[in-house]
KOLKOLVO-108098 format. One record per residue (C-alpha): residue number from 0; residue in one letter; x, y, z. Coordinates in pm, 1 decimal, always signed. Layout:
N
<site pos="NUM" code="A" X="X" Y="Y" Z="Z"/>
...
//
This chain:
146
<site pos="0" code="X" X="+656.3" Y="-1227.0" Z="+1276.7"/>
<site pos="1" code="X" X="+475.6" Y="-1061.1" Z="+1041.1"/>
<site pos="2" code="X" X="+575.6" Y="-1152.2" Z="+685.5"/>
<site pos="3" code="X" X="+315.0" Y="-1111.1" Z="+469.6"/>
<site pos="4" code="X" X="+207.5" Y="-784.9" Z="+411.5"/>
<site pos="5" code="X" X="-37.5" Y="-673.6" Z="+203.0"/>
<site pos="6" code="X" X="-131.8" Y="-316.0" Z="+143.0"/>
<site pos="7" code="X" X="-501.9" Y="-209.9" Z="-23.8"/>
<site pos="8" code="X" X="-611.0" Y="+123.1" Z="-185.4"/>
<site pos="9" code="X" X="-893.3" Y="+149.8" Z="-434.0"/>
<site pos="10" code="X" X="-773.4" Y="+83.2" Z="-818.6"/>
<site pos="11" code="X" X="-449.1" Y="-7.8" Z="-693.4"/>
<site pos="12" code="X" X="-250.5" Y="+166.7" Z="-928.7"/>
<site pos="13" code="X" X="-169.9" Y="+487.4" Z="-736.2"/>
<site pos="14" code="X" X="-132.2" Y="+502.5" Z="-331.0"/>
<site pos="15" code="X" X="-87.7" Y="+77.6" Z="-270.7"/>
<site pos="16" code="X" X="+189.5" Y="+39.3" Z="-525.0"/>
<site pos="17" code="X" X="+427.7" Y="+364.4" Z="-416.1"/>
<site pos="18" code="X" X="+340.3" Y="+217.8" Z="-30.9"/>
<site pos="19" code="X" X="+483.8" Y="-177.5" Z="-187.2"/>
<site pos="20" code="X" X="+780.0" Y="-41.6" Z="-361.4"/>
<site pos="21" code="X" X="+866.6" Y="+257.9" Z="-37.3"/>
<site pos="22" code="X" X="+786.8" Y="-75.6" Z="+182.3"/>
<site pos="23" code="X" X="+966.0" Y="-311.4" Z="+34.2"/>
<site pos="24" code="X" X="+1315.5" Y="-35.9" Z="-19.1"/>
<site pos="25" code="X" X="+1266.0" Y="+62.4" Z="+343.3"/>
<site pos="26" code="X" X="+1311.0" Y="-320.3" Z="+483.7"/>
<site pos="27" code="X" X="+1616.9" Y="-400.8" Z="+240.8"/>
<site pos="28" code="X" X="+1770.3" Y="-71.4" Z="+344.6"/>
<site pos="29" code="X" X="+1708.3" Y="-137.7" Z="+707.4"/>
<site pos="30" code="X" X="+1870.7" Y="-517.3" Z="+685.3"/>
<site pos="31" code="X" X="+1487.0" Y="-670.3" Z="+721.3"/>
<site pos="32" code="X" X="+1479.3" Y="-989.9" Z="+451.7"/>
<site pos="33" code="X" X="+1287.4" Y="-1233.3" Z="+445.7"/>
<site pos="34" code="X" X="+907.8" Y="-999.6" Z="+390.8"/>
<site pos="35" code="X" X="+673.2" Y="-1053.4" Z="+113.3"/>
<site pos="36" code="X" X="+518.5" Y="-749.1" Z="+14.9"/>
<site pos="37" code="X" X="+170.2" Y="-711.9" Z="-221.3"/>
<site pos="38" code="X" X="-72.2" Y="-496.2" Z="-299.8"/>
<site pos="39" code="X" X="-423.0" Y="-446.9" Z="-468.9"/>
<site pos="40" code="X" X="-784.5" Y="-269.3" Z="-490.8"/>
<site pos="41" code="X" X="-1079.6" Y="-317.9" Z="-378.6"/>
<site pos="42" code="X" X="-1186.3" Y="-213.2" Z="-731.7"/>
<site pos="43" code="X" X="-905.6" Y="-270.0" Z="-906.3"/>
<site pos="44" code="X" X="-814.1" Y="-118.1" Z="-1225.8"/>
<site pos="45" code="X" X="-735.5" Y="-493.1" Z="-1281.9"/>
<site pos="46" code="X" X="-393.9" Y="-564.0" Z="-1528.6"/>
<site pos="47" code="X" X="-351.5" Y="-163.5" Z="-1573.7"/>
<site pos="48" code="X" X="-11.1" Y="-57.9" Z="-1486.0"/>
<site pos="49" code="X" X="+103.9" Y="+232.7" Z="-1240.0"/>
<site pos="50" code="X" X="-15.0" Y="+583.1" Z="-1281.1"/>
<site pos="51" code="X" X="+213.0" Y="+747.5" Z="-1473.4"/>
<site pos="52" code="X" X="+279.8" Y="+1040.3" Z="-1235.7"/>
<site pos="53" code="X" X="+338.0" Y="+720.5" Z="-951.1"/>
<site pos="54" code="X" X="+540.0" Y="+567.8" Z="-1190.2"/>
<site pos="55" code="X" X="+785.0" Y="+866.9" Z="-1232.8"/>
<site pos="56" code="X" X="+830.9" Y="+967.0" Z="-871.5"/>
<site pos="57" code="X" X="+924.6" Y="+623.6" Z="-799.5"/>
<site pos="58" code="X" X="+1190.4" Y="+683.4" Z="-1085.5"/>
<site pos="59" code="X" X="+1260.5" Y="+964.4" Z="-924.8"/>
<site pos="60" code="X" X="+1397.5" Y="+767.7" Z="-566.2"/>
<site pos="61" code="X" X="+1559.5" Y="+495.4" Z="-810.6"/>
<site pos="62" code="X" X="+1188.6" Y="+265.7" Z="-723.4"/>
<site pos="63" code="X" X="+1079.8" Y="+51.7" Z="-1067.3"/>
<site pos="64" code="X" X="+693.6" Y="+58.7" Z="-1063.9"/>
<site pos="65" code="X" X="+696.1" Y="-82.2" Z="-1437.0"/>
<site pos="66" code="X" X="+612.6" Y="-408.1" Z="-1389.0"/>
<site pos="67" code="X" X="+314.1" Y="-364.5" Z="-1188.8"/>
<site pos="68" code="X" X="+37.6" Y="-421.6" Z="-1263.8"/>
<site pos="69" code="X" X="-325.1" Y="-379.8" Z="-1062.7"/>
<site pos="70" code="X" X="-497.6" Y="-714.1" Z="-926.5"/>
<site pos="71" code="X" X="-841.0" Y="-718.9" Z="-722.6"/>
<site pos="72" code="X" X="-847.9" Y="-749.0" Z="-345.3"/>
<site pos="73" code="X" X="-960.9" Y="-1082.1" Z="-295.4"/>
<site pos="74" code="X" X="-1056.9" Y="-1288.4" Z="+58.5"/>
<site pos="75" code="X" X="-797.6" Y="-1551.1" Z="+7.0"/>
<site pos="76" code="X" X="-499.7" Y="-1279.7" Z="-33.2"/>
<site pos="77" code="X" X="-635.6" Y="-1152.0" Z="+295.0"/>
<site pos="78" code="X" X="-658.3" Y="-1454.8" Z="+505.8"/>
<site pos="79" code="X" X="-275.4" Y="-1548.4" Z="+373.1"/>
<site pos="80" code="X" X="-174.5" Y="-1179.5" Z="+472.3"/>
<site pos="81" code="X" X="-31.3" Y="-1195.4" Z="+813.4"/>
<site pos="82" code="X" X="-68.4" Y="-782.0" Z="+801.8"/>
<site pos="83" code="X" X="-330.3" Y="-597.2" Z="+612.1"/>
<site pos="84" code="X" X="-219.4" Y="-218.3" Z="+527.3"/>
<site pos="85" code="X" X="-520.8" Y="+42.3" Z="+431.8"/>
<site pos="86" code="X" X="-489.8" Y="+359.9" Z="+301.6"/>
<site pos="87" code="X" X="-848.7" Y="+547.2" Z="+445.4"/>
<site pos="88" code="X" X="-1070.5" Y="+464.0" Z="+745.6"/>
<site pos="89" code="X" X="-1327.1" Y="+326.5" Z="+510.1"/>
<site pos="90" code="X" X="-1133.0" Y="+78.1" Z="+381.4"/>
<site pos="91" code="X" X="-1047.7" Y="-70.0" Z="+686.4"/>
<site pos="92" code="X" X="-1429.2" Y="-111.7" Z="+755.1"/>
<site pos="93" code="X" X="-1537.1" Y="-274.8" Z="+442.5"/>
<site pos="94" code="X" X="-1248.1" Y="-509.7" Z="+461.4"/>
<site pos="95" code="X" X="-1389.2" Y="-607.9" Z="+744.1"/>
<site pos="96" code="X" X="-1698.8" Y="-601.9" Z="+655.9"/>
<site pos="97" code="X" X="-1675.1" Y="-802.0" Z="+370.5"/>
<site pos="98" code="X" X="-1452.1" Y="-1045.1" Z="+648.1"/>
<site pos="99" code="X" X="-1480.8" Y="-1091.6" Z="+918.9"/>
<site pos="100" code="X" X="-1238.7" Y="-1260.9" Z="+995.9"/>
<site pos="101" code="X" X="-984.3" Y="-1025.0" Z="+911.2"/>
<site pos="102" code="X" X="-1038.7" Y="-782.6" Z="+1199.3"/>
<site pos="103" code="X" X="-727.3" Y="-766.0" Z="+1444.2"/>
<site pos="104" code="X" X="-475.8" Y="-807.6" Z="+1126.7"/>
<site pos="105" code="X" X="-569.9" Y="-483.2" Z="+899.9"/>
<site pos="106" code="X" X="-479.1" Y="-115.3" Z="+1007.9"/>
<site pos="107" code="X" X="-426.2" Y="+167.7" Z="+789.1"/>
<site pos="108" code="X" X="-30.3" Y="+252.8" Z="+657.8"/>
<site pos="109" code="X" X="-132.4" Y="+629.4" Z="+836.6"/>
<site pos="110" code="X" X="-194.3" Y="+438.9" Z="+1196.6"/>
<site pos="111" code="X" X="+73.4" Y="+576.8" Z="+1383.0"/>
<site pos="112" code="X" X="+52.4" Y="+958.3" Z="+1262.8"/>
<site pos="113" code="X" X="-362.6" Y="+893.5" Z="+1235.9"/>
<site pos="114" code="X" X="-399.3" Y="+982.4" Z="+910.3"/>
<site pos="115" code="X" X="-560.5" Y="+918.4" Z="+634.8"/>
<site pos="116" code="X" X="-371.5" Y="+899.2" Z="+282.8"/>
<site pos="117" code="X" X="-567.2" Y="+1044.6" Z="+77.9"/>
<site pos="118" code="X" X="-641.3" Y="+878.9" Z="-331.2"/>
<site pos="119" code="X" X="-407.7" Y="+1125.7" Z="-590.1"/>
<site pos="120" code="X" X="-580.2" Y="+949.9" Z="-866.9"/>
<site pos="121" code="X" X="-690.1" Y="+1192.6" Z="-1167.5"/>
<site pos="122" code="X" X="-515.5" Y="+1466.4" Z="-988.8"/>
<site pos="123" code="X" X="-186.9" Y="+1653.1" Z="-1058.7"/>
<site pos="124" code="X" X="+144.6" Y="+1569.6" Z="-984.3"/>
<site pos="125" code="X" X="+129.2" Y="+1745.2" Z="-663.7"/>
<site pos="126" code="X" X="-126.2" Y="+1553.0" Z="-542.7"/>
<site pos="127" code="X" X="+92.0" Y="+1227.4" Z="-608.0"/>
<site pos="128" code="X" X="+395.0" Y="+1356.0" Z="-462.2"/>
<site pos="129" code="X" X="+127.6" Y="+1437.3" Z="-161.9"/>
<site pos="130" code="X" X="+69.4" Y="+1092.8" Z="-119.7"/>
<site pos="131" code="X" X="+397.2" Y="+981.2" Z="-129.3"/>
<site pos="132" code="X" X="+549.9" Y="+1157.5" Z="+148.7"/>
<site pos="133" code="X" X="+206.9" Y="+1045.6" Z="+358.3"/>
<site pos="134" code="X" X="+327.3" Y="+772.9" Z="+251.4"/>
<site pos="135" code="X" X="+694.1" Y="+709.8" Z="+348.4"/>
<site pos="136" code="X" X="+645.8" Y="+952.0" Z="+685.4"/>
<site pos="137" code="X" X="+402.4" Y="+581.5" Z="+776.8"/>
<site pos="138" code="X" X="+606.8" Y="+368.2" Z="+634.0"/>
<site pos="139" code="X" X="+927.4" Y="+504.8" Z="+849.4"/>
<site pos="140" code="X" X="+702.7" Y="+436.9" Z="+1129.9"/>
<site pos="141" code="X" X="+618.4" Y="+61.5" Z="+988.9"/>
<site pos="142" code="X" X="+942.7" Y="-46.3" Z="+971.5"/>
<site pos="143" code="X" X="+1005.4" Y="+45.9" Z="+1363.6"/>
<site pos="144" code="X" X="+745.1" Y="-128.3" Z="+1470.1"/>
<site pos="145" code="X" X="+730.5" Y="-465.9" Z="+1264.7"/>
//
């Protein structure tokens, strides 16, 4: 069983914290417990809170990101994860190039729809809403597969 799930983006303040919250909520609502879900960034803004737009959109869904702090992705995090979900194909390739032992457990969050989830960083609320919509669609598909 894939209990330890790591979600990765670049800065770990926009997409991956939203995806972490959405996935945790979706699994909980489906009655599936026992999952450990975390997020990190390839170039994390370590220690920073989630972006205000991400916090706003998640709060509208009853999910709280105020306690989130960005973390830098480490080889140990990758090793401990049963599965690593990334936002874009290049992120998968970069992690596999830097940590060859991770091959086979890294997938795009948008794998089932064959989509990348674009980075809304330093863009407006509508860009964040679009990314969140793609995240929700992708999470729904992963919950079925998990």
